[in-house]
KEKOLTI-632641 format. One record per residue: residue number from 0; residue in three letters; chain; x, y, z of N, C-alpha, C in turn. Coordinates in steps of 0.1 Angstrom, whole numbers, plus 5000, padded with zeros to 4 digits. Each point is the difference from the previous one (the first is absolute). Layout:
<num=NUM&residuo=ALA&cadena=A&n_u=X&n_v=Y&n_w=Z&ca_u=X&ca_v=Y&ca_w=Z&c_u=X&c_v=Y&c_w=Z>
...
//
This chain:
<num=0&residuo=MET&cadena=A&n_u=0563&n_v=3369&n_w=2205&ca_u=4989&ca_v=4994&ca_w=4994&c_u=4996&c_v=4987&c_w=5008>
<num=1&residuo=GLN&cadena=A&n_u=4988&n_v=4997&n_w=5002&ca_u=4995&ca_v=4989&ca_w=5007&c_u=5002&c_v=4987&c_w=4992>
<num=2&residuo=GLN&cadena=A&n_u=5005&n_v=4990&n_w=5006&ca_u=5001&ca_v=4987&ca_w=4993&c_u=4993&c_v=4989&c_w=5008>
<num=3&residuo=LEU&cadena=A&n_u=4996&n_v=4990&n_w=4992&ca_u=4993&ca_v=4988&ca_w=5006&c_u=5011&c_v=4989&c_w=5002>
<num=4&residuo=GLN&cadena=A&n_u=5000&n_v=4995&n_w=5012&ca_u=5010&ca_v=4989&ca_w=5003&c_u=4992&c_v=4989&c_w=5007>
<num=5&residuo=PHE&cadena=A&n_u=5003&n_v=4987&n_w=4996&ca_u=4994&ca_v=4989&ca_w=5006&c_u=5010&c_v=4993&c_w=5010>
<num=6&residuo=GLU&cadena=A&n_u=4995&n_v=4996&n_w=5012&ca_u=5008&ca_v=4993&ca_w=5009&c_u=5003&c_v=4986&c_w=4994>
<num=7&residuo=ASP&cadena=A&n_u=5012&n_v=4994&n_w=5003&ca_u=5005&ca_v=4988&ca_w=4993&c_u=4989&c_v=4989&c_w=4999>
<num=8&residuo=ALA&cadena=A&n_u=4994&n_v=4997&n_w=5012&ca_u=4990&ca_v=4990&ca_w=5000&c_u=4988&c_v=5003&c_w=4990>
<num=9&residuo=TRP&cadena=A&n_u=4996&n_v=5012&n_w=4999&ca_u=4989&ca_v=5004&ca_w=4992&c_u=5004&c_v=4998&c_w=4985>
<num=10&residuo=LYS&cadena=A&n_u=5013&n_v=5003&n_w=4996&ca_u=5004&ca_v=4998&ca_w=4987&c_u=4998&c_v=4985&c_w=4995>
<num=11&residuo=ARG&cadena=A&n_u=5002&n_v=4991&n_w=5009&ca_u=4999&ca_v=4986&ca_w=4997&c_u=4986&c_v=4994&c_w=5000>
<num=12&residuo=THR&cadena=A&n_u=4991&n_v=5006&n_w=5009&ca_u=4988&ca_v=4993&ca_w=5002&c_u=4987&c_v=5008&c_w=4995>
<num=13&residuo=ILE&cadena=A&n_u=5001&n_v=5012&n_w=4996&ca_u=4989&ca_v=5007&ca_w=4997&c_u=4993&c_v=4995&c_w=4987>
<num=14&residuo=SER&cadena=A&n_u=4987&n_v=5000&n_w=4999&ca_u=4993&ca_v=4996&ca_w=4988&c_u=5001&c_v=5011&c_w=4990>
<num=15&residuo=ASP&cadena=A&n_u=4999&n_v=4996&n_w=4987&ca_u=5000&ca_v=5010&ca_w=4989&c_u=4988&c_v=5010&c_w=5002>
<num=16&residuo=GLN&cadena=A&n_u=4989&n_v=4995&n_w=5004&ca_u=4988&ca_v=5008&ca_w=5002&c_u=5003&c_v=5011&c_w=5011>
<num=17&residuo=ASP&cadena=A&n_u=5005&n_v=4996&n_w=5011&ca_u=5003&ca_v=5009&ca_w=5011&c_u=5011&c_v=5010&c_w=4996>
<num=18&residuo=ARG&cadena=A&n_u=5010&n_v=4995&n_w=4992&ca_u=5011&ca_v=5009&ca_w=4995&c_u=4994&c_v=5011&c_w=4992>
<num=19&residuo=LYS&cadena=A&n_u=4991&n_v=4996&n_w=4991&ca_u=4993&ca_v=5010&ca_w=4991&c_u=4992&c_v=5010&c_w=5008>
<num=20&residuo=LEU&cadena=A&n_u=4993&n_v=4996&n_w=5010&ca_u=4992&ca_v=5009&ca_w=5009&c_u=5010&c_v=5009&c_w=5007>
<num=21&residuo=ILE&cadena=A&n_u=5011&n_v=4995&n_w=5005&ca_u=5009&ca_v=5009&ca_w=5008&c_u=5006&c_v=5010&c_w=4990>
<num=22&residuo=TYR&cadena=A&n_u=5004&n_v=4997&n_w=4989&ca_u=5005&ca_v=5010&ca_w=4990&c_u=4990&c_v=5010&c_w=4997>
<num=23&residuo=GLN&cadena=A&n_u=4987&n_v=4996&n_w=4998&ca_u=4990&ca_v=5009&ca_w=4997&c_u=4997&c_v=5010&c_w=5011>
<num=24&residuo=VAL&cadena=A&n_u=5000&n_v=4995&n_w=5013&ca_u=4998&ca_v=5009&ca_w=5011&c_u=5012&c_v=5009&c_w=5002>
<num=25&residuo=PHE&cadena=A&n_u=5012&n_v=4995&n_w=4998&ca_u=5012&ca_v=5008&ca_w=5001&c_u=5000&c_v=5011&c_w=4989>
<num=26&residuo=ASN&cadena=A&n_u=4996&n_v=4997&n_w=4988&ca_u=5000&ca_v=5010&ca_w=4989&c_u=4989&c_v=5010&c_w=5002>
<num=27&residuo=ASP&cadena=A&n_u=4989&n_v=4997&n_w=5007&ca_u=4989&ca_v=5009&ca_w=5003&c_u=5002&c_v=5008&c_w=5012>
<num=28&residuo=THR&cadena=A&n_u=5011&n_v=4998&n_w=5008&ca_u=5002&ca_v=5007&ca_w=5013&c_u=5006&c_v=5013&c_w=4997>
<num=29&residuo=VAL&cadena=A&n_u=4994&n_v=5010&n_w=5007&ca_u=5005&ca_v=5014&ca_w=4999&c_u=5010&c_v=5002&c_w=5011>
<num=30&residuo=ILE&cadena=A&n_u=5012&n_v=5005&n_w=4997&ca_u=5010&ca_v=5003&ca_w=5011&c_u=4994&c_v=5011&c_w=5009>
<num=31&residuo=ASP&cadena=A&n_u=5000&n_v=4997&n_w=5013&ca_u=4994&ca_v=5008&ca_w=5010&c_u=5012&c_v=5007&c_w=5008>
<num=32&residuo=THR&cadena=A&n_u=5003&n_v=5012&n_w=4996&ca_u=5011&ca_v=5007&ca_w=5007&c_u=4997&c_v=5004&c_w=5014>
<num=33&residuo=SER&cadena=A&n_u=4987&n_v=4999&n_w=5004&ca_u=4996&ca_v=5004&ca_w=5014&c_u=5002&c_v=4988&c_w=5009>
<num=34&residuo=SER&cadena=A&n_u=5002&n_v=4989&n_w=4995&ca_u=5001&ca_v=4987&ca_w=5008&c_u=5013&c_v=4993&c_w=4997>
<num=35&residuo=THR&cadena=A&n_u=5007&n_v=4995&n_w=5010&ca_u=5012&ca_v=4993&ca_w=4997&c_u=4997&c_v=4985&c_w=4997>
<num=36&residuo=ILE&cadena=A&n_u=4990&n_v=4994&n_w=5007&ca_u=4996&ca_v=4986&ca_w=4998&c_u=4986&c_v=5000&c_w=4996>
<num=37&residuo=LYS&cadena=A&n_u=4996&n_v=4993&n_w=4990&ca_u=4986&ca_v=4998&ca_w=4996&c_u=4999&c_v=4985&c_w=4996>
<num=38&residuo=VAL&cadena=A&n_u=4988&n_v=4995&n_w=5002&ca_u=4997&ca_v=4986&ca_w=4996&c_u=4988&c_v=5000&c_w=4990>
<num=39&residuo=SER&cadena=A&n_u=5002&n_v=4993&n_w=4989&ca_u=4990&ca_v=4999&ca_w=4990&c_u=4995&c_v=4985&c_w=5001>
<num=40&residuo=ASN&cadena=A&n_u=4987&n_v=4999&n_w=5000&ca_u=4994&ca_v=4986&ca_w=5000&c_u=5000&c_v=4995&c_w=4986>
<num=41&residuo=VAL&cadena=A&n_u=5003&n_v=4987&n_w=4999&ca_u=5000&ca_v=4993&ca_w=4987&c_u=4987&c_v=4991&c_w=5000>
<num=42&residuo=ARG&cadena=A&n_u=4999&n_v=4991&n_w=5010&ca_u=4989&ca_v=4992&ca_w=5002&c_u=5000&c_v=4993&c_w=5013>
<num=43&residuo=HIS&cadena=A&n_u=4989&n_v=4994&n_w=5004&ca_u=4999&ca_v=4993&ca_w=5013&c_u=4995&c_v=4986&c_w=4998>
<num=44&residuo=ASP&cadena=A&n_u=5003&n_v=4991&n_w=5009&ca_u=4995&ca_v=4987&ca_w=5000&c_u=4999&c_v=4995&c_w=5014>
<num=45&residuo=THR&cadena=A&n_u=4993&n_v=4988&n_w=5002&ca_u=4999&ca_v=4994&ca_w=5013&c_u=5006&c_v=4986&c_w=4999>
<num=46&residuo=ASN&cadena=A&n_u=5009&n_v=4997&n_w=5010&ca_u=5006&ca_v=4987&ca_w=5000&c_u=4992&c_v=4990&c_w=5008>
<num=47&residuo=HIS&cadena=A&n_u=5006&n_v=4988&n_w=5001&ca_u=4993&ca_v=4989&ca_w=5007&c_u=4998&c_v=5002&c_w=5015>
<num=48&residuo=LYS&cadena=A&n_u=5008&n_v=5009&n_w=5006&ca_u=4999&ca_v=5003&ca_w=5014&c_u=4990&c_v=5012&c_w=5002>
<num=49&residuo=GLU&cadena=A&n_u=4993&n_v=5004&n_w=4990&ca_u=4991&ca_v=5012&ca_w=5000&c_u=5007&c_v=5013&c_w=5003>
<num=50&residuo=GLU&cadena=A&n_u=5013&n_v=5000&n_w=4997&ca_u=5008&ca_v=5013&ca_w=5000&c_u=4998&c_v=5007&c_w=4987>
<num=51&residuo=GLU&cadena=A&n_u=5000&n_v=5013&n_w=5001&ca_u=4999&ca_v=5009&ca_w=4989&c_u=5014&c_v=5003&c_w=4994>
<num=52&residuo=LEU&cadena=A&n_u=5002&n_v=4998&n_w=4988&ca_u=5013&ca_v=5002&ca_w=4993&c_u=4998&c_v=5012&c_w=4991>
<num=53&residuo=MET&cadena=A&n_u=5008&n_v=5011&n_w=5003&ca_u=4999&ca_v=5012&ca_w=4992&c_u=5013&c_v=5001&c_w=4992>
<num=54&residuo=ILE&cadena=A&n_u=4999&n_v=4997&n_w=4987&ca_u=5012&ca_v=5002&ca_w=4991&c_u=5000&c_v=5015&c_w=4996>
<num=55&residuo=SER&cadena=A&n_u=5011&n_v=5006&n_w=5003&ca_u=5002&ca_v=5014&ca_w=5000&c_u=5013&c_v=5004&c_w=4994>
<num=56&residuo=ILE&cadena=A&n_u=5002&n_v=5013&n_w=4997&ca_u=5013&ca_v=5005&ca_w=4997&c_u=5003&c_v=5011&c_w=5010>
<num=57&residuo=ILE&cadena=A&n_u=5012&n_v=4998&n_w=5006&ca_u=5005&ca_v=5011&ca_w=5010&c_u=5008&c_v=5009&c_w=4991>
<num=58&residuo=HIS&cadena=A&n_u=4997&n_v=5013&n_w=5000&ca_u=5007&ca_v=5010&ca_w=4993&c_u=5009&c_v=5008&c_w=5010>
<num=59&residuo=ASN&cadena=A&n_u=5013&n_v=5000&n_w=4998&ca_u=5008&ca_v=5009&ca_w=5008&c_u=5004&c_v=5012&c_w=4992>
<num=60&residuo=PHE&cadena=A&n_u=4994&n_v=5011&n_w=5002&ca_u=5002&ca_v=5012&ca_w=4992&c_u=5011&c_v=5008&c_w=5007>
<num=61&residuo=SER&cadena=A&n_u=5006&n_v=4996&n_w=5011&ca_u=5009&ca_v=5008&ca_w=5008&c_u=5015&c_v=4999&c_w=4994>
<num=62&residuo=GLU&cadena=A&n_u=5009&n_v=5007&n_w=5007&ca_u=5014&ca_v=5000&ca_w=4996&c_u=5008&c_v=4989&c_w=5007>
<num=63&residuo=SER&cadena=A&n_u=4993&n_v=4993&n_w=5009&ca_u=5007&ca_v=4990&ca_w=5008&c_u=4993&c_v=4986&c_w=5000>
<num=64&residuo=ASN&cadena=A&n_u=5008&n_v=4990&n_w=5004&ca_u=4994&ca_v=4987&ca_w=5000&c_u=4989&c_v=4998&c_w=5010>
<num=65&residuo=PHE&cadena=A&n_u=4991&n_v=4991&n_w=4998&ca_u=4989&ca_v=4998&ca_w=5009&c_u=5000&c_v=4985&c_w=5004>
<num=66&residuo=THR&cadena=A&n_u=4999&n_v=4997&n_w=5013&ca_u=4999&ca_v=4986&ca_w=5004&c_u=4987&c_v=4997&c_w=5008>
<num=67&residuo=LEU&cadena=A&n_u=4994&n_v=4989&n_w=4997&ca_u=4988&ca_v=4996&ca_w=5007&c_u=5003&c_v=4994&c_w=5013>
<num=68&residuo=SER&cadena=A&n_u=5006&n_v=5008&n_w=5009&ca_u=5004&ca_v=4995&ca_w=5013&c_u=4992&c_v=5008&c_w=5011>
<num=69&residuo=ASN&cadena=A&n_u=4994&n_v=4993&n_w=5009&ca_u=4992&ca_v=5006&ca_w=5011&c_u=4990&c_v=5010&c_w=4995>
<num=70&residuo=CYS&cadena=A&n_u=4992&n_v=4997&n_w=4991&ca_u=4990&ca_v=5009&ca_w=4995&c_u=4986&c_v=4993&c_w=4999>
<num=71&residuo=TYR&cadena=A&n_u=4990&n_v=5006&n_w=4996&ca_u=4987&ca_v=4994&ca_w=4999&c_u=4994&c_v=5004&c_w=4987>
<num=72&residuo=ILE&cadena=A&n_u=4991&n_v=4991&n_w=4996&ca_u=4992&ca_v=5003&ca_w=4988&c_u=4985&c_v=5001&c_w=5003>
<num=73&residuo=GLU&cadena=A&n_u=4994&n_v=5010&n_w=4995&ca_u=4985&ca_v=5002&ca_w=5002&c_u=4993&c_v=4998&c_w=4987>
<num=74&residuo=TYR&cadena=A&n_u=4989&n_v=4994&n_w=5000&ca_u=4990&ca_v=4999&ca_w=4989&c_u=4989&c_v=5010&c_w=5003>
<num=75&residuo=LEU&cadena=A&n_u=4997&n_v=5009&n_w=4992&ca_u=4990&ca_v=5010&ca_w=5002&c_u=4990&c_v=5000&c_w=4989>
<num=76&residuo=GLU&cadena=A&n_u=4987&n_v=5003&n_w=5003&ca_u=4990&ca_v=5002&ca_w=4991&c_u=4992&c_v=5013&c_w=5004>
<num=77&residuo=ASN&cadena=A&n_u=4999&n_v=5009&n_w=4991&ca_u=4993&ca_v=5013&ca_w=5003&c_u=5007&c_v=5007&c_w=5011>
<num=78&residuo=LYS&cadena=A&n_u=5013&n_v=4999&n_w=5001&ca_u=5009&ca_v=5006&ca_w=5010&c_u=4998&c_v=4994&c_w=5014>
<num=79&residuo=THR&cadena=A&n_u=4993&n_v=4989&n_w=5001&ca_u=4998&ca_v=4993&ca_w=5013&c_u=5009&c_v=4988&c_w=5000>
<num=80&residuo=VAL&cadena=A&n_u=5007&n_v=4998&n_w=5011&ca_u=5009&ca_v=4988&ca_w=5001&c_u=4992&c_v=4988&c_w=5002>
<num=81&residuo=ILE&cadena=A&n_u=5001&n_v=4990&n_w=4992&ca_u=4993&ca_v=4987&ca_w=5000&c_u=5009&c_v=4990&c_w=5007>
<num=82&residuo=ALA&cadena=A&n_u=5013&n_v=5000&n_w=4997&ca_u=5009&ca_v=4990&ca_w=5005&c_u=5014&c_v=5006&c_w=5002>
<num=83&residuo=THR&cadena=A&n_u=5007&n_v=4995&n_w=5011&ca_u=5013&ca_v=5004&ca_w=5003&c_u=5008&c_v=4988&c_w=5003>
<num=84&residuo=HIS&cadena=A&n_u=5013&n_v=5000&n_w=4994&ca_u=5008&ca_v=4988&ca_w=5003&c_u=5015&c_v=5005&c_w=5001>
<num=85&residuo=GLN&cadena=A&n_u=5007&n_v=4995&n_w=5010&ca_u=5014&ca_v=5004&ca_w=5002&c_u=5009&c_v=4992&c_w=4990>
<num=86&residuo=LEU&cadena=A&n_u=5010&n_v=5007&n_w=4995&ca_u=5009&ca_v=4994&ca_w=4990&c_u=5014&c_v=5001&c_w=5006>
<num=87&residuo=HIS&cadena=A&n_u=5008&n_v=4990&n_w=4997&ca_u=5014&ca_v=5000&ca_w=5003&c_u=5008&c_v=4991&c_w=4991>
<num=88&residuo=PHE&cadena=A&n_u=5005&n_v=5007&n_w=4989&ca_u=5008&ca_v=4993&ca_w=4990&c_u=5013&c_v=5008&c_w=4998>
<num=89&residuo=PRO&cadena=A&n_u=5009&n_v=4999&n_w=5010&ca_u=5012&ca_v=5009&ca_w=5000&c_u=5009&c_v=4997&c_w=4988>
<num=90&residuo=THR&cadena=A&n_u=4999&n_v=4989&n_w=4993&ca_u=5009&ca_v=4998&ca_w=4989&c_u=4995&c_v=5005&c_w=4987>
<num=91&residuo=LEU&cadena=A&n_u=4987&n_v=5004&n_w=5000&ca_u=4994&ca_v=5006&ca_w=4988&c_u=5003&c_v=5015&c_w=4999>
<num=92&residuo=THR&cadena=A&n_u=5008&n_v=5004&n_w=4991&ca_u=5004&ca_v=5014&ca_w=4998&c_u=4995&c_v=5004&c_w=4986>
<num=93&residuo=ILE&cadena=A&n_u=4993&n_v=5012&n_w=5000&ca_u=4996&ca_v=5005&ca_w=4988&c_u=5008&c_v=5013&c_w=4997>
<num=94&residuo=PRO&cadena=A&n_u=5009&n_v=4999&n_w=4990&ca_u=5008&ca_v=5012&ca_w=4998&c_u=4993&c_v=5013&c_w=4996>
<num=95&residuo=ALA&cadena=A&n_u=5006&n_v=5011&n_w=5002&ca_u=4995&ca_v=5013&ca_w=4996&c_u=4995&c_v=4999&c_w=4986>
<num=96&residuo=HIS&cadena=A&n_u=4989&n_v=5007&n_w=4997&ca_u=4994&ca_v=5001&ca_w=4987&c_u=4997&c_v=4987&c_w=4993>
<num=97&residuo=THR&cadena=A&n_u=4996&n_v=4990&n_w=5008&ca_u=4997&ca_v=4987&ca_w=4996&c_u=4986&c_v=4995&c_w=5004>
<num=98&residuo=SER&cadena=A&n_u=4993&n_v=4993&n_w=4992&ca_u=4988&ca_v=4994&ca_w=5003&c_u=5001&c_v=4985&c_w=5000>
<num=99&residuo=MET&cadena=A&n_u=4994&n_v=4993&n_w=5010&ca_u=5002&ca_v=4985&ca_w=5001&c_u=4987&c_v=4994&c_w=5004>
<num=100&residuo=PRO&cadena=A&n_u=4996&n_v=4989&n_w=4992&ca_u=4988&ca_v=4993&ca_w=5004&c_u=5002&c_v=4992&c_w=5013>
<num=101&residuo=TRP&cadena=A&n_u=4990&n_v=4999&n_w=5008&ca_u=5000&ca_v=4992&ca_w=5012&c_u=4986&c_v=4995&c_w=5003>
<num=102&residuo=THR&cadena=A&n_u=4999&n_v=4989&n_w=5007&ca_u=4987&ca_v=4995&ca_w=5004&c_u=4999&c_v=5002&c_w=5015>
<num=103&residuo=PHE&cadena=A&n_u=4990&n_v=5007&n_w=5005&ca_u=4998&ca_v=5002&ca_w=5014&c_u=4989&c_v=4990&c_w=5004>
<num=104&residuo=ILE&cadena=A&n_u=5002&n_v=4994&n_w=5011&ca_u=4991&ca_v=4989&ca_w=5005&c_u=4994&c_v=5005&c_w=5013>
<num=105&residuo=PHE&cadena=A&n_u=4986&n_v=5002&n_w=4999&ca_u=4993&ca_v=5004&ca_w=5012&c_u=4993&c_v=4988&c_w=5006>
<num=106&residuo=PRO&cadena=A&n_u=5003&n_v=4996&n_w=5012&ca_u=4992&ca_v=4989&ca_w=5007&c_u=4986&c_v=5004&c_w=5001>
<num=107&residuo=LYS&cadena=A&n_u=4991&n_v=4990&n_w=5000&ca_u=4986&ca_v=5003&ca_w=5000&c_u=4996&c_v=5009&c_w=5012>
<num=108&residuo=GLU&cadena=A&n_u=5006&n_v=4997&n_w=5012&ca_u=4997&ca_v=5008&ca_w=5012&c_u=5005&c_v=5014&c_w=5000>
<num=109&residuo=SER&cadena=A&n_u=5008&n_v=5004&n_w=4990&ca_u=5004&ca_v=5014&ca_w=4999&c_u=4990&c_v=5010&c_w=4995>
<num=110&residuo=PHE&cadena=A&n_u=4989&n_v=4994&n_w=4994&ca_u=4989&ca_v=5009&ca_w=4995&c_u=4990&c_v=5003&c_w=5010>
<num=111&residuo=GLU&cadena=A&n_u=4997&n_v=5013&n_w=5001&ca_u=4990&ca_v=5006&ca_w=5010&c_u=4986&c_v=4998&c_w=4994>
<num=112&residuo=GLN&cadena=A&n_u=4999&n_v=4999&n_w=4987&ca_u=4987&ca_v=4998&ca_w=4993&c_u=5003&c_v=4994&c_w=4987>
<num=113&residuo=GLN&cadena=A&n_u=4990&n_v=4995&n_w=4994&ca_u=5001&ca_v=4993&ca_w=4987&c_u=5003&c_v=5010&c_w=4989>
<num=114&residuo=PRO&cadena=A&n_u=5011&n_v=4998&n_w=4993&ca_u=5004&ca_v=5010&ca_w=4989&c_u=4991&c_v=4998&c_w=4988>
<num=115&residuo=SER&cadena=A&n_u=4998&n_v=5010&n_w=4992&ca_u=4993&ca_v=4999&ca_w=4988&c_u=5009&c_v=4999&c_w=4988>
<num=116&residuo=TRP&cadena=A&n_u=5013&n_v=5003&n_w=5002&ca_u=5011&ca_v=5000&ca_w=4990&c_u=4998&c_v=5009&c_w=4988>
<num=117&residuo=GLU&cadena=A&n_u=4991&n_v=5010&n_w=5002&ca_u=4998&ca_v=5010&ca_w=4990&c_u=5006&c_v=5013&c_w=5005>
<num=118&residuo=LEU&cadena=A&n_u=5009&n_v=5006&n_w=4992&ca_u=5006&ca_v=5012&ca_w=5002&c_u=5008&c_v=5000&c_w=5013>
<num=119&residuo=GLY&cadena=A&n_u=5005&n_v=4988&n_w=5004&ca_u=5008&ca_v=4999&ca_w=5012&c_u=5014&c_v=5005&c_w=4997>
<num=120&residuo=GLU&cadena=A&n_u=5008&n_v=5003&n_w=5011&ca_u=5013&ca_v=5004&ca_w=4998&c_u=5009&c_v=4995&c_w=5012>
<num=121&residuo=LEU&cadena=A&n_u=5013&n_v=4999&n_w=4997&ca_u=5009&ca_v=4995&ca_w=5010&c_u=5009&c_v=5012&c_w=5004>
<num=122&residuo=ARG&cadena=A&n_u=5003&n_v=5000&n_w=5013&ca_u=5009&ca_v=5011&ca_w=5005&c_u=5010&c_v=4993&c_w=5010>
<num=123&residuo=ILE&cadena=A&n_u=5013&n_v=5004&n_w=4998&ca_u=5011&ca_v=4995&ca_w=5008&c_u=5003&c_v=5011&c_w=5010>
<num=124&residuo=GLY&cadena=A&n_u=5001&n_v=4996&n_w=5013&ca_u=5004&ca_v=5009&ca_w=5011&c_u=5012&c_v=4994&c_w=5007>
<num=125&residuo=GLU&cadena=A&n_u=5007&n_v=5009&n_w=5007&ca_u=5012&ca_v=4996&ca_w=5007&c_u=4997&c_v=4996&c_w=5015>
<num=126&residuo=GLY&cadena=A&n_u=5007&n_v=4991&n_w=5005&ca_u=4999&ca_v=4997&ca_w=5014&c_u=4989&c_v=4990&c_w=5002>
<num=127&residuo=ALA&cadena=A&n_u=5000&n_v=4993&n_w=5011&ca_u=4990&ca_v=4990&ca_w=5004&c_u=4987&c_v=5008&c_w=5004>
<num=128&residuo=LYS&cadena=A&n_u=4989&n_v=4994&n_w=4997&ca_u=4987&ca_v=5006&ca_w=5004&c_u=4994&c_v=4993&c_w=5011>
//
């Protein structure tokens, strides 16, 4: 059974509003047996550096642990890649059958075009791009 787990820093700093949104998205997520890793969007925001912050939930539906080490994240709209950014968080491990919220930060220059933020999706790939 899939369980929701918060990284230690998230447990201490997350707002009640974001916590409720995360639980709602987690409870609405359908387990996808055709995919081992899936990302669900919770919300996005823009910071003072004009970076796009994507609060998401990483779902590990697989039988093994998943680490965000030497991989990339893509933001897509209508199946078109709008932004790509390399990730390397070797200490973040998402256990098997676990979902974990995470904030992905896309630098302004990682966008190939202006996103609309409607029906966008995130996809994690392996290896540097």
